[in-house]
N, C-alpha and C positions, 0 to 999 in steps of 0.2 A: 711442202709449202715454203715459198720464199717470203721472208719478212722484209728484207732490205737488200738492195743492190745499188752500189755506185762504183763506177769504174771510169778511169781516165787513161788514155795512152800518152797524153802530153802534159798532164798536170797532176797535182797531188791533193789528197784529202787533208784537211786541217784537223787538229785535235778536237776542236769544237764540233765539227761535222760528225766525227766518229762518236763522240760522247752523246750527241743528239740521236744518232742511230741506235746506240745501246739503250738509251732511255725509251725511245719509241718502241723498240722490240720488247723490252721488259713490260712496258705498259700494255702492249697487246696480249702478251702471254699471261701476265698477272700471277706469277708464282705466289702461293699463299703460305707455304710452310718452309721448306728447306730447299736450298739451291746448292748444287755441287758444280764447281768449275774445274775443267780439265785443260789447263794450258800446257805448253811445252816446258821443258826444263831449260837450263842455261845454254844448252847447245843451240837453242833457237832464240838467243837473246835479241837478235835484230828483227824478229818477226812482228814486233809491236804488240805481241800477245800479253806481255807483262803489263803494259799500260792499259790495255783493254780490260784485263782482269782487275786492275786497280779502279778503273771506271765503274765496273760492275759493283765492286765493294763499296765505292763511294755512294752509289745510288740505292743499293739495298744491303747495307751493312748488317742488318738484323736477320736477313734471310740467307745470305751467302755464308753458310756454316762450315763448309769444307772446300779446300783446294787440293787437288790431287795432280801434281805435275806428271805428265805422261813420260815417265822415265824409260819405258821399255826395259832394256838391259843396262841402261846407264846407271852410274852411281848417284846416290841421293844428293840433292842440292845442299850446299853449305849455307850457314846463316848469312854469310856475306853475299852469296849469290842471290839468295831470296830477297835480301834488302835491295840489292842493285837492280834486280829485274822487276820486283813487284812493289817497290816503294814502301809506303807506310802501312801496308796490310799487316795485321798482327800475325806473328809467326805461329801462334798456337792453333791456327785453323788449317795449317798445311799438313798434309798427310804424305807418307812415303810409300810408294808402290813397291811391293816385293813380288817380283815376277816369278818366283818359285813357290810362293806360299799363299798369297792373298787373292785366291782365284775362285771364280764361279764359271762353270761351263754352261753356256746358253744352249748349245746344240753342236752337231757335227756336220760339217760339209762333206758329203760322200766322196770317196776316192774316185768314183766314176766321173763325177763332175770335174774334179781336179785334173784327172787324166785328159779329159776332153779339152779343157781350156789351155792346158800346157802342151797340147799337140803330142801327147804320149810321152813327154819327158819324165813325168813322175806319176805315180798312182798310189796315193795314200789319203786316208781320211784327214780332215783338218778340223781341229777343235776350235770353236768360236768361244774364246776365253776372255773374260774381263776381270778387273779388280772387283772383289765381292762387294765393295762399297756401293757400286752402281746398282746392284740388285737388292742389297739388304739395308741401304741407308735411308730409305723412305723419302726420297727426293721427288718433288713435283716438277723439277726442272734440272737438267744436266746440260751445262754449257761447255761444248767442246771448242776450244779456242786455238787457232794456229794459222800458220802460213802455208799457202799453196805455192810450191816451187818444184822444178824438176828434181826427181829423186831416183836413186839407183836401184832400190828394191821394188818399188811399186809403180814407178813411172812419173807420177806427180804426187808430191807429199800431201799429207793431211786428209781431211774428211774422216771416213771411218777407220783409216789406219791409226789415227790418234787414239781411237778406242780399242781396237782389237790387237794392235801392236804396242801402242803407248802404254796401255794398262793391261796388256795381255800376259799370257803365261809362256813358260819356256818352250813347250811343244809347239804352240801356235806361232810364236816368233821364229823359232828354228825352221819350221816347215815353210813359212811364207818367204823367208830369206832364201832358202834353198830353191824353192820354186822359181823365184825371180832370177837367181844366178844361173840355173841350168837352162832356163828358157833363153837367156841371153840378155845381159845388161844393155847392150847397145840396141836391142830391139824394144827395150822398155822405156828408157829415159826420155822424158819430154812428151810422153803419151799418157792420156787419161784412161784409155780403155786397154788394160793389160790383163794377163792371166791372174796376177796377184789381186788386182782391183776387182776382178770378176768374183774371185773367192770371197773377198771382203763384202762385196755387195750381196752375194748369196746369203752370207751370215746376217747382214743387216735386214734383208728383206724377209728372211725366214725365222730369225731367232731374236731380233732386237726391237721389234715393233713396239713392245710394251715399255721400252725405256724412253723416258721423255727427253730425248737428246735434241738440242738445237745447236747448229754449227755456226761459229763466227770465224770467218776465213778472211785473211788478208793476202794481198799481193803487194810485195815490196819492190819499189823501183829506186833508181838512183838519180839524184839531181845532177846538173851540169858540173857542180863543184864537188861531187862525190858523196853528198849527204844522202842517207837512206831514209825514204819516206813511204807512206802508204799510198799506193796508186789505185788500189781497189779494195772494197769492203763488201763481203757477201755473207748474208745471214739467212739461214733457212734450215729445214729439217730433212732435206731430200737430196738425191743425187744431182738434180738439176742445179742446185746451188753450187755444188762442187764443180760441176762441168763448166759453168760460167766462169768461175775463178780460174780453172785450169786453162781455159782459152785465153784469158788475159795474161796469165803468167807466161804462157808460151810466147806471147808478143813482147812482154817486158823483160823476162829473165833469160831468154834464149838468144844467143849470139850466133848467127849463121855466117860462116866465113867462106870466101871464094876460093881459098887455097889452104892446104894443110900447113900446120905450123912446125917449123924445124926445132925451135926451142921455146919452151913455156916455163915461166917462173911463177910460182904461186907462193903466197904468204899466208901463214896460219897464225892468227891472233893467239898469243900465249895464254890469255885468260880463258879462251874457249877450247883450244885444241891441245890436249896433253897426251893423246894416244893416236896410233895409226888407225885404231877402230873408228875414230871420228875424222882424223886428219886425212885419211885416204879419199875423202871427198875431192881432194886435189887431183886424184887419179880418175875417179868416177866421172867427174863433170867435164874433164878435158880430153878424155881418151878418144872421142870422136873428132877432135880437132887436131890431134898430133899426127905428124907424118910418120910413115914407116921409117925406122932408123932415126927418128927424132929423139928429143930428150925433154923430160919433165924434171925440173929442179924444185924441190919443196923446201922452202925456208920455214923451219918449225922450231922456233926458240923455246916453246913450252913443252916439247915432246919429251916424255919421261917413261913411257910404257907403250906396249903394243895393244893389249886389251885392257879395258877398264875393269872387267871381271877377271879375277885371278886365274880361273880355269881357262878362259878364252885366251888370256895372255900366254899361258903355258902352251896351249895348242898352237898358237901362232909361232911361238919360238921353236916348237918341235918340228912342225911341218913346213913353215915358211910360205911365202906367196909364190904359188906355182900355177902352171897352165890349168885350164879347165879339165883337160884329159887326166893330168896327173892327180889333181885333187879328187876327181871322181874315183880313181883307182885307190887312193888313200881311204876314201869312204867305204869302198867295198871291203877292204882288208882290215880296217881298224874300227872296232866298236866305239872307241872314245870319240871319233869324228862322226860316226853314224848316229850316235846319241846326242850330238851337238851340231846339228846341221847349220845353225846360224854361223858358227865358227868356220865350217867348211865353205859356206857361201861367201863369207868375208875373204877367205883365201883366194877364191876365184875372182871376186870383185877387185882385189888389190893387185892382180897380175896384169901385165901388159900383154900377156900371151906371147911374150918374146918379140913383140912388134916394135916397141920403142923402149928407150932406156929410162929408168926411174932412179933419180938421185935424191936422197934425203940429207938434209943438213939439220940435225936435231940439237936441241939445247942440252939434253941430259942423257941421251943414249950414246953408247960408244960405237966406234967404227966396227968392232967385231960383232956387236949386237945387230946393227943395221945390216951388215953383209950376211949375217947368219940367216936372215929371213929373205935373202935374195934381192935386196936392194943395193944400189951403189951408195957410197958415203962421200960427202964433202964436208969439210970443216965449216961450221956455221959462220965464224968470224970472217973467214976468207970470202965466203959467198955473199955475206951482207956487205962487205967492203966493195965487192964487184957489182952486186945487184941490190942496191940500197932501196928498200921499199918506200922510204920517205922521199926519195928522189925520182921514183918511177911513177908513171901514170898508167891506169888500166888501158890495156890494148897494146899496140905496137910501140916499141921504143928502139931507138938506134943508140947503141953504146958508143963511148968515145973512140973505140977502136974499129967502129963500123959494123959490129955484130948487131944483127936484128933479133930482138926477143919479143915475146908476147907476155905481158905481165897481168896477173890477176890478183887483186888485193884480198879477195874473199871468195874462194871457189864454192863455198856452200850456198851462195846466193844466186847461182845461175847454172847454165849449161852452155857449152861451146861445142860447135861441130862445123865441119866443112860439108858442103852440099852433097857431094857424092857419097860420103860416109853415112850421113843421116838418112838419105833416101834409099840406101841399099837394104 
């Protein structure tokens, strides 16, 4: 059932319109006891989900008893991050998702189905796991709040990914990431109907019907002066709600280019991106736009680690970002990767498959560390002096020496490709 849809391709929703949509939806549903909100964590700060969560709390402060940020494998939010993203909501109603322990298994997606949708790439059962709060908390409404945007693992982010991955368990997250990686990231991104989504939909349709989940989905666009605003709001409890949001996101967040790019410069906000685990969105979202033998330069002043999780950080440092074939061989021969398929998937995602050059300019990692994982290194100060993010505008820029570059101020907010690459 769809409760509310409003979308624009050339204008934006106001805060008042969004709040009225939230009120209208809650009045229709009339939750009588307890409400759980599942918004994203700080890595989706620009999703507007924090403000929407604040609006929900403003309207039903006595019923919104718990907020569970959809961490997935990310580290818990800090007090400062909670305040910055969620405003005046009391911190004592926030819960921390532990992806290794706090789990309930709703059911198992059979390996035969996973094999079918992956075109024979993998054959394993997939556990539909969620945080046990969703099952044991006694909620009469669960609000899953987030942004629909092109995504490297599932094709288009959010909807039931927010539930089964955002509040999911180690095995489910690992296997979903690996499924997407071996199927092929470039066959996935920007598409709503992918093998990973089919697995998640199977879990929703067969095992999660009893959970009172309503999705509040945003699509974020950019104004002419670079300001991020809500361009679409979609509220409902079914796949159709997500499909409508995905169609708008593809119009708003996808930049189709007429030619491949020789040099791309991306900037990673240091308050948001501190690891390549997150920062490699620079690679994921631009890989279909970069020419063979081109170069991607990632300006990453906050970069201090590879994986947010200590074990994943260790595995990245040990194996490095290699081609798909090399990583699959590592998985065959090493149980530590076989038992941590999300790390293996990440190594595949972070490789250019030797097609283009990847250069990182980190704030806190050394040249030796960057080169040890098979990236090129450039000193941050030197790169900032040459490619100053404050002086560049998104899109094509001509440097004083005549060099043409393509600049992206926040790669997490979109997808870039040239026509031949995307259509292949």
